[in-house]
C-alpha positions as CSV (number, residue, x, y, z in Angstrom):
1,M,-39.7,6.2,-1.4
2,S,-39.7,5.0,-4.9
3,Q,-38.2,1.6,-5.9
4,K,-35.5,3.4,-7.9
5,K,-34.2,5.3,-4.9
6,Q,-34.3,2.2,-2.7
7,D,-32.2,0.3,-5.3
8,K,-29.8,3.1,-5.5
9,I,-29.3,3.2,-1.7
10,Q,-28.9,-0.6,-1.6
11,K,-26.2,-0.4,-4.3
12,Q,-24.4,2.4,-2.4
13,L,-24.4,0.4,0.8
14,K,-23.1,-2.7,-1.0
15,V,-20.3,-0.7,-2.6
16,Q,-19.4,0.9,0.7
17,G,-19.2,-2.6,2.3
18,I,-16.9,-3.9,-0.4
19,Y,-14.7,-0.8,-0.1
20,R,-14.3,-1.4,3.6
21,K,-13.4,-5.0,3.1
22,V,-10.8,-4.1,0.6
23,K,-9.3,-1.4,2.9
24,Q,-9.1,-3.9,5.8
25,Q,-7.4,-6.5,3.6
26,S,-4.8,-3.9,2.3
27,R,-4.0,-3.0,6.0
28,G,-3.4,-6.6,6.7
29,V,-1.0,-6.9,3.8
30,K,0.9,-3.9,4.9
31,D,1.3,-5.4,8.4
32,D,2.7,-8.6,6.9
33,K,5.2,-6.6,4.8
34,N,6.5,-4.8,7.9
35,D,6.9,-8.1,9.7
36,N,8.8,-9.5,6.7
37,K,11.2,-6.5,6.7
38,I,12.1,-7.0,10.3
39,G,12.8,-10.7,9.6
40,V,15.0,-9.8,6.7
41,I,17.0,-7.3,8.8
42,I,17.5,-9.9,11.5
43,V,18.7,-12.5,9.0
44,N,21.1,-10.0,7.4
45,I,22.6,-9.2,10.8
46,C,23.1,-12.9,11.6
47,V,24.8,-13.4,8.2
48,V,27.2,-10.5,8.8
49,L,28.1,-11.8,12.3
50,A,28.7,-15.3,10.9
51,V,31.0,-13.9,8.2
52,L,32.9,-11.8,10.7
53,G,33.3,-14.9,12.9
54,I,34.8,-16.9,10.0
55,I,37.2,-14.1,9.2
56,L,38.3,-13.8,12.9
57,K,38.9,-17.6,13.1
58,A,41.1,-17.4,10.0
59,F,43.4,-14.9,11.6
60,F,43.6,-16.6,15.0
């Protein structure tokens, strides 16, 4: 194999490795976003329940 072909193959392998790392990192970020959405929903439910509790106390 010529030196040029070997260099080309090494560059391709390097690019593939970088691409895989970027893909794995983006998957990790997506998982964090989903966890954050669940937390926001739970906080919103708690706030609504607290407001309802305050309103009910005002009437009774």
